[in-house]
N, CA and C of each residue as an Amber inpcrd file, in Angstrom:
protein
   192
 130.5540000  52.6630000  46.0070000 131.3510000  53.7990000  45.6020000
 132.5080000  53.9260000  46.5830000 133.6830000  54.1570000  46.0710000
 134.8710000  54.2860000  46.9050000 135.3380000  55.7360000  46.8540000
 134.9060000  56.5290000  47.8190000 135.2480000  57.9430000  47.8700000
 136.4400000  58.1220000  48.7990000 137.4740000  58.7430000  48.2940000
 138.6570000  58.9810000  49.1150000 138.8200000  60.4480000  49.4850000
 137.9010000  61.2730000  49.0160000 137.9620000  62.7040000  49.3040000
 137.6290000  62.9630000  50.7690000 138.0860000  64.0910000  51.2480000
 137.7850000  64.5310000  52.6110000 137.3150000  65.9860000  52.5420000
 136.3550000  66.3250000  53.3730000 135.8030000  67.6770000  53.4310000
 136.4080000  68.4110000  54.6240000 136.7480000  69.6640000  54.4050000
 137.2290000  70.5090000  55.5050000 136.0290000  71.2630000  56.0750000
 135.6850000  70.9220000  57.3030000 134.5760000  71.5620000  58.0010000
 134.7180000  71.2460000  59.4710000 133.9390000  71.8990000  60.2990000
 134.0110000  71.6840000  61.7440000 132.6530000  71.2420000  62.2580000
 132.6420000  70.1430000  62.9670000 131.4300000  69.6270000  63.5880000
 131.2650000  70.2540000  64.9650000 130.2070000  71.0430000  65.1600000
 129.9850000  71.6140000  66.4920000 129.6730000  70.5120000  67.5130000
 130.1620000  70.6400000  68.7290000 129.8820000  69.6310000  69.7530000
 128.3840000  69.5220000  70.0290000 127.9540000  68.3180000  70.3390000
 126.5650000  68.0800000  70.7000000 125.6030000  68.0390000  69.5220000
 126.1370000  67.9230000  68.3090000 125.3030000  67.9030000  67.1040000
 124.9000000  66.4780000  66.7650000 123.6200000  66.2630000  66.4300000
 123.2180000  64.9250000  66.0090000 123.5520000  64.7360000  64.5250000
 123.3970000  63.5370000  64.0230000 123.8290000  63.2390000  62.6490000
 123.0700000  64.0210000  61.5980000 121.8060000  64.3180000  61.8350000
 121.0090000  65.0380000  60.8360000 121.3990000  66.5150000  60.7800000
 121.6120000  67.1110000  61.9290000 122.0790000  68.5030000  61.9710000
 123.4860000  68.5900000  61.3780000 124.2960000  67.5710000  61.6340000
 125.6440000  67.5460000  61.0770000 125.6030000  67.4820000  59.5480000
 124.6740000  66.7050000  59.0140000 124.5250000  66.6460000  57.5530000
 124.1790000  68.0100000  56.9770000 123.3420000  68.7790000  57.6950000
 122.9810000  70.1210000  57.2420000 124.2040000  71.0170000  57.0990000
 125.2350000  70.7430000  57.8530000 126.4720000  71.5120000  57.7840000
 127.4710000  70.8950000  56.8190000 127.5160000  69.5740000  56.7950000
 128.4930000  68.8730000  55.9730000 128.1960000  69.0160000  54.4750000
 126.9360000  68.9120000  54.0910000 126.5740000  68.9480000  52.6660000
 127.0340000  70.2440000  51.9980000 126.7430000  71.4290000  52.5500000
 127.2300000  72.6500000  51.8910000 128.7600000  72.7070000  51.8080000
 129.4340000  72.1710000  52.8330000 130.9000000  72.1500000  52.8010000
 131.3940000  71.2590000  51.6640000 130.7410000  70.1130000  51.4750000
 131.1230000  69.2090000  50.3800000 130.8310000  69.8600000  49.0300000
 129.7000000  70.5450000  48.9220000 129.3560000  71.2330000  47.6680000
 130.3960000  72.3110000  47.3590000 130.8260000  73.0470000  48.3740000
 131.8350000  74.0910000  48.1870000 133.1660000  73.5240000  47.7090000
 133.4280000  72.2680000  48.0530000 134.6840000  71.6390000  47.6580000
 134.5550000  70.8400000  46.3640000 133.4070000  70.9690000  45.6890000
 133.2570000  70.3740000  44.3600000 132.8500000  68.9180000  44.3240000
 132.2940000  68.4120000  45.3990000 131.8140000  67.0300000  45.3760000
 130.6230000  66.9240000  44.4340000 130.4960000  65.7900000  43.7670000
 129.3650000  65.5630000  42.8690000 128.1190000  65.2240000  43.6860000
 126.9530000  65.3750000  43.0500000 125.6990000  65.0230000  43.7240000
 125.6860000  63.5560000  44.1210000 126.2210000  62.6880000  43.2600000
 126.2510000  61.2530000  43.5690000 127.1150000  60.9580000  44.7910000
 128.2610000  61.6260000  44.8860000 129.1400000  61.4120000  46.0380000
 128.4590000  61.8800000  47.3270000 127.8470000  63.0490000  47.2710000
 127.1710000  63.5840000  48.4510000 126.0020000  62.6820000  48.8440000
 125.2330000  62.2450000  47.8710000 124.0910000  61.3850000  48.1690000
 124.5420000  60.0680000  48.7820000 125.6550000  59.5350000  48.3290000
 126.1940000  58.2980000  48.8800000 126.4790000  58.4620000  50.3810000
 127.1220000  59.5720000  50.7410000 127.4460000  59.8220000  52.1470000
 126.1600000  60.0370000  52.9470000 125.2180000  60.7970000  52.3980000
 123.9330000  61.0100000  53.0810000 123.2790000  59.6710000  53.3770000
 123.2350000  58.7950000  52.3920000 122.6210000  57.4810000  52.5890000
 123.3140000  56.7060000  53.7040000 124.6390000  56.7500000  53.7320000
 125.3760000  56.0450000  54.7870000 125.0220000  56.5890000  56.1720000
 124.9470000  57.9060000  56.2760000 124.6510000  58.5350000  57.5710000
 123.2340000  58.2080000  58.0120000 122.2740000  58.3240000  57.1080000
 120.8700000  58.0690000  57.4470000 120.6420000  56.6030000  57.8030000
 121.3230000  55.7020000  57.1130000 121.1440000  54.2690000  57.3540000
 121.9390000  53.7510000  58.5490000 122.7550000  54.5890000  59.1470000
 123.5340000  54.1770000  60.3200000 122.5860000  53.7990000  61.4590000
 123.0430000  52.9190000  62.3200000 122.2090000  52.4040000  63.4150000
 121.8110000  53.4680000  64.4360000 122.6660000  54.4710000  64.6260000
 122.3890000  55.5020000  65.6260000 123.2000000  56.7490000  65.2990000
 123.0230000  57.7940000  66.1140000 123.7410000  59.0460000  65.8720000
 125.2540000  58.8510000  65.8930000 125.7410000  58.0900000  66.8460000
 127.1900000  57.8920000  66.9570000 127.7480000  57.2490000  65.6900000
 127.0560000  56.2530000  65.1780000 127.5170000  55.5840000  63.9560000
 127.4370000  56.5360000  62.7600000 126.3840000  57.3380000  62.7020000
 126.2590000  58.3110000  61.6200000 127.3460000  59.3590000  61.6790000
 127.6760000  59.8100000  62.8760000 128.7520000  60.7900000  63.0300000
 130.1030000  60.1730000  62.6990000 130.2710000  58.8790000  62.9580000
 131.5020000  58.1840000  62.5680000 131.6690000  58.1890000  61.0500000
 130.5650000  58.0190000  60.3360000 130.6140000  58.0710000  58.8730000
 131.1100000  59.4470000  58.4330000 130.5280000  60.4990000  59.0000000
 130.9530000  61.8430000  58.6340000 132.4140000  62.0940000  59.0290000
 132.8430000  61.5300000  60.1390000 134.2450000  61.6830000  60.5520000
 135.1760000  61.0680000  59.5110000 134.7510000  59.9670000  58.8920000
 135.5630000  59.3150000  57.8700000 135.7810000  60.2370000  56.6730000
 134.7600000  61.0280000  56.3430000 134.8220000  61.9220000  55.1880000
 135.2370000  63.3420000  55.5630000 135.8490000  63.4900000  56.7330000
 136.2910000  64.7910000  57.2120000 137.8190000  64.8450000  57.2490000
 138.3610000  65.9260000  56.6640000 139.8110000  66.1230000  56.6960000
 140.2270000  66.5310000  58.1030000 141.3280000  66.0070000  58.5300000
 141.8300000  66.3320000  59.8800000 143.1080000  67.0940000  59.7800000
């Protein structure tokens, strides 16, 4: 899936990837993302090698 959308949200410092997902998902839902799009990002974050890689995935889908 090639998602080009970006979510507007703020990642609190010191947050691990799972806690970040708890914040990112509602923000994506508020911006009208489909369940498939959200699930795709969740899968990428969970399958990442470590927290830093998972947070990098979320950074990609975050508007700056």
